Structure formats: structure tokens, C-alpha cells
C-alpha positions in Angstrom: 117.5 180.9 51.2 114.0 181.4 52.5 113.7 181.6 56.3 110.8 179.6 57.7 108.9 180.6 60.7 108.8 178.1 63.6 105.0 178.0 63.9 101.9 180.0 63.2 101.7 181.1 66.9 105.3 182.3 67.0 106.0 186.0 67.5 109.2 187.7 66.3 111.1 189.8 68.8 113.8 191.9 67.2 116.5 194.3 68.3 119.5 193.9 70.6 118.0 194.9 73.9 114.6 193.2 73.3 116.2 189.9 72.5 118.7 190.1 75.4 115.8 190.7 77.8 113.9 187.7 76.4 117.0 185.5 77.0 117.8 186.9 80.5 114.2 186.9 81.9 113.4 183.5 80.5 109.6 184.1 80.5 109.1 183.0 77.0 110.1 179.9 75.1 112.5 180.7 72.2 112.3 178.5 69.1 115.4 180.0 67.4 117.4 183.1 67.0 118.6 184.6 63.7 121.8 186.7 63.7 123.1 188.8 60.9 126.2 187.1 59.7 128.4 190.1 59.2 127.9 191.5 62.8 130.4 190.3 65.3 130.1 193.1 67.9 130.1 192.4 71.7 126.3 192.7 72.1 125.7 190.1 69.4 128.3 187.9 70.9 126.5 188.2 74.3 123.2 187.1 72.6 125.0 184.1 70.9 126.7 183.0 74.2 123.4 183.2 76.1 121.6 181.3 73.4 124.2 178.5 73.3 124.1 178.3 77.1 120.3 177.8 76.9 120.4 175.3 74.1 118.6 177.6 71.7 119.2 177.0 67.9 121.1 179.8 66.2 121.0 180.6 62.5 122.8 183.1 60.3 121.0 185.4 58.0 121.7 188.4 55.7 120.5 191.9 56.2 118.2 191.4 53.3 116.7 188.3 54.7 116.0 189.8 58.1 114.4 192.9 56.3 112.2 190.6 54.2 111.2 188.6 57.2 110.1 191.6 59.3 109.1 194.0 56.5 111.4 196.7 57.8 115.1 197.4 58.7 114.8 198.1 62.4 116.1 194.7 63.6 119.7 195.6 64.6 120.9 192.3 63.2 119.0 189.9 65.4 115.5 188.3 65.4 114.2 185.8 68.0 111.2 183.4 67.3 109.4 183.3 70.7 106.0 182.4 72.1 103.8 185.4 72.7 103.9 187.1 76.1 100.5 186.5 77.8 98.6 189.0 79.8 98.4 188.3 83.5 95.1 187.8 85.2 93.7 190.6 87.4 92.7 188.0 90.0 96.3 187.0 90.3 97.2 190.6 91.1 94.6 190.8 93.8 95.8 187.5 95.2 99.4 188.7 95.3 98.5 191.9 97.0 96.4 190.0 99.6 99.3 187.7 100.5 102.3 190.1 100.2 102.9 192.8 102.8 105.6 194.6 100.9 105.6 197.9 98.9 104.1 197.9 95.5 103.8 200.5 92.8 101.3 199.8 90.0 100.9 202.0 86.9 97.6 202.3 85.1 97.6 203.8 81.6 94.1 205.0 81.0 93.9 205.0 77.2 97.4 205.7 76.1 97.3 204.9 72.3 100.7 206.2 71.1 103.3 203.3 70.8 106.2 205.6 71.6 104.6 207.0 74.7 103.5 203.5 75.8 107.0 202.0 75.4 108.7 205.0 77.1 106.4 204.6 80.1 107.3 200.9 80.2 111.0 201.7 80.4 110.4 204.2 83.1 108.1 201.8 85.0 110.9 199.2 85.2 113.5 201.8 86.1 111.4 203.1 88.9 110.2 200.0 90.6 106.8 199.3 89.1 106.0 195.6 88.9 102.4 195.7 87.5 101.1 197.6 84.5 97.3 197.9 84.1 95.6 198.6 80.8 91.9 199.0 79.7 91.0 196.3 77.2 89.9 198.9 74.6 91.4 202.1 73.3 94.9 201.3 74.5 98.1 200.0 73.1 98.7 196.3 73.9 101.5 193.8 73.9 103.2 193.3 70.6 106.7 192.8 69.1 107.0 196.6 68.4 106.4 197.3 72.0 109.1 194.8 73.0 111.5 196.6 70.6 110.6 200.2 71.4 110.7 199.5 75.2 114.2 198.0 74.8 112.9 194.8 76.4 111.2 196.5 79.4 108.1 194.6 78.5 109.8 191.3 79.7 110.1 192.7 83.2 106.6 193.8 83.8 103.3 191.9 84.6 100.9 193.4 82.1 97.2 193.1 83.0 94.1 194.0 80.9 91.0 195.0 82.8 87.5 195.2 81.3 86.3 197.8 83.7 88.9 200.2 85.1 86.6 201.7 87.8 85.8 198.3 89.2 89.5 197.3 89.1 90.5 200.5 91.1 87.9 199.7 93.7 89.2 196.2 94.1 92.7 197.5 94.4 91.6 199.9 97.1 90.3 196.9 99.1 93.8 195.6 99.1 95.2 198.8 100.6 96.2 200.5 97.5 95.9 204.4 97.2 95.0 205.7 93.8 96.8 208.8 92.5 95.9 210.5 89.2 98.4 212.7 87.4 96.6 215.9 86.4 98.0 219.3 85.5 95.1 221.1 87.3 95.5 219.3 90.6 96.4 221.3 93.7 98.9 219.1 95.6 102.3 218.8 94.0 104.1 215.5 93.7 106.9 216.9 95.7 104.4 217.4 98.7 103.0 213.9 98.7 104.1 211.3 101.3 103.7 208.2 99.1 102.2 205.2 100.9 103.4 201.6 100.6 100.8 200.7 97.9 100.4 203.2 95.1 98.5 203.0 91.9 99.5 205.8 89.6 96.9 206.7 86.9 98.2 208.4 83.7 95.6 209.5 81.2 95.6 209.5 77.3 97.4 211.9 75.1 95.4 215.1 74.7 92.5 214.0 76.9 93.9 213.0 80.2 92.2 210.7 82.7 88.6 209.8 81.9 85.9 211.4 84.1 84.8 208.3 85.9 88.4 207.0 86.4 89.3 210.4 87.8 86.4 210.4 90.2 87.7 207.1 91.6 91.2 208.4 92.3 91.9 209.2 96.0 93.7 212.3 95.0 95.1 214.1 91.9 98.7 215.3 91.8 100.5 217.8 89.6 104.1 218.2 88.5 105.5 221.6 89.6 106.6 223.6 86.5 107.6 227.2 85.6 104.9 229.4 84.6 104.0 229.5 80.9 104.3 225.7 80.5 100.9 224.2 80.3 101.6 220.5 80.1 104.2 217.8 79.4 104.2 214.8 77.1 102.3 212.0 78.8 105.4 209.7 78.9 107.5 212.4 80.3 104.9 213.4 83.0 104.3 209.7 84.0 108.0 209.2 84.3 108.6 212.2 86.5 105.8 211.1 88.9 107.2 207.6 89.1 110.7 209.0 89.8 109.3 211.0 92.8 107.7 207.9 94.2 110.8 205.8 93.7 113.2 208.4 95.3 111.1 208.9 98.3 110.4 205.2 98.9 114.0 204.1 98.5 115.1 206.9 100.8 112.6 205.9 103.5 112.9 202.1 103.5 111.3 200.7 106.7 109.9 204.0 107.8 107.4 205.0 105.1 105.0 207.4 106.8 102.0 209.6 106.1 98.7 208.9 104.4 97.4 210.5 101.2 94.6 213.0 101.2 91.1 211.4 100.7 89.7 208.2 102.0 88.5 204.9 100.6 
């Protein structure tokens, strides 16, 4: 049996967690879901039950068919045909910040090109309260099925925005009360010393090069992660995750009484 794609515009999301997130968040239209016939474990059953409850067609496939369809074997026995996830407009982010008085943490990945690091940062972003992910249009990983899989579906819970000019975007965010922090190993203040404000944009640079010069110049302050002597740097995904965790822990521990302003001024 040859498995037909639903339409030319369809995207295939694969893997247990990624497909579950697509079903649970309901941000995409799902044409059908293929499940490996011999798998009957609890997680596949959960996918089947959710799909039936939403009226989504289900089909059975063999391991070989799924591998042929995807070109690899990293499907975990399930593939969903979905509409592509669109980027959010930067103008919508500005409008949301203008109308919402709550706390917001935004993450800007300034040229992260490694899929593994990108996906890991997405997972950490969701875990630590980030709701908006900003990316430059060029020299960066973008939205794709492999990111959906590698991020264990975290992609479905973030508003991902591409910006043509990162510096202009940062200036616009400052106008909406955001403070821009750049993660840098050479910075003086430690993340443990910062009183994180209600609106934070954390900038994480690329692997091996860090934050670009002009982007760095438009950060309100740079912060470092305290480490034992002899350790020069951390993997970009690890470093970004640690800083996000500091923001999250301080913020959730000070709900309703966030205080202090970061160094620097707009």
C-alpha cells in the first residue's frame, strides 16, 4: 500500500510528543494521523483517543511505510499530516504588549543555527514561561517538522516571530517597556544579582560567535552566569536555559511585588 499525502501544502509532524502537542494545542488543522499498527502502548492510545474525539481520520501503517514516507526511522510510530505553523507578525507582538499590562518574557535567538540547540532552547522557553520567540530572518534555524520533533512539541506552545532588522525590533520593544538583557560570558553583573523587571527580552547569541556587535550595543545590560574558575563557557542552549530559569524562579517567587530596575536606560 502506498500512503498518499493529503495536499502539497501539508507538513508531516512525527514523534509521540510532537503529535500530542499538535492535538492538544489545536493551533493547526490535522488532515489525518498514521499510527504504526503493532504499537498499542498508552501514549499511542492517548493520541488515538484524542484524534477520535476531534474527528480526525486515523490510518494504520507499517514501520517500513512510515520510514519510506519520512525518509528516516525517527517517527516513534506516529505521523500527523498538518497545516504548516505560520510565523506571528511582529506588529501583533507590539500590539499585545501595548494592551496587556502583565509580565512577559521574550527570547531572542540571535543567529542560532544548530537544530539541537534551537530545539532545546524552545523546550526551556516553554518550561520557564516564555511566550514569544524572536528570530532574525536570515542565518537562523526556522520552523520545520524536525524542530517540532526535536523540541518535543514545544514549538506548538510558542509564538514564533521573524524580524528583518533585530536592532529595530529591540528598539520597538523598548518603547513598550521591555528591558533587553544579553547573555555574555564577559559581562560584569551575574544573573543571580539581577532584579528582573516585568518585561524582559533575553538575547542569546549564536554558537561560537555570541551576540552580534550591533545587537549587543542595543542591549540595556549584559549578564553572565556564575561559574567555577577554569570553565570558559557553556553550550548556548545550556546557557540560555540557565538564565531563563533565574528569571522564572525570581518572578514566580515575587508575584505581585516585582521590584528593581535593571542597569542602563532606554
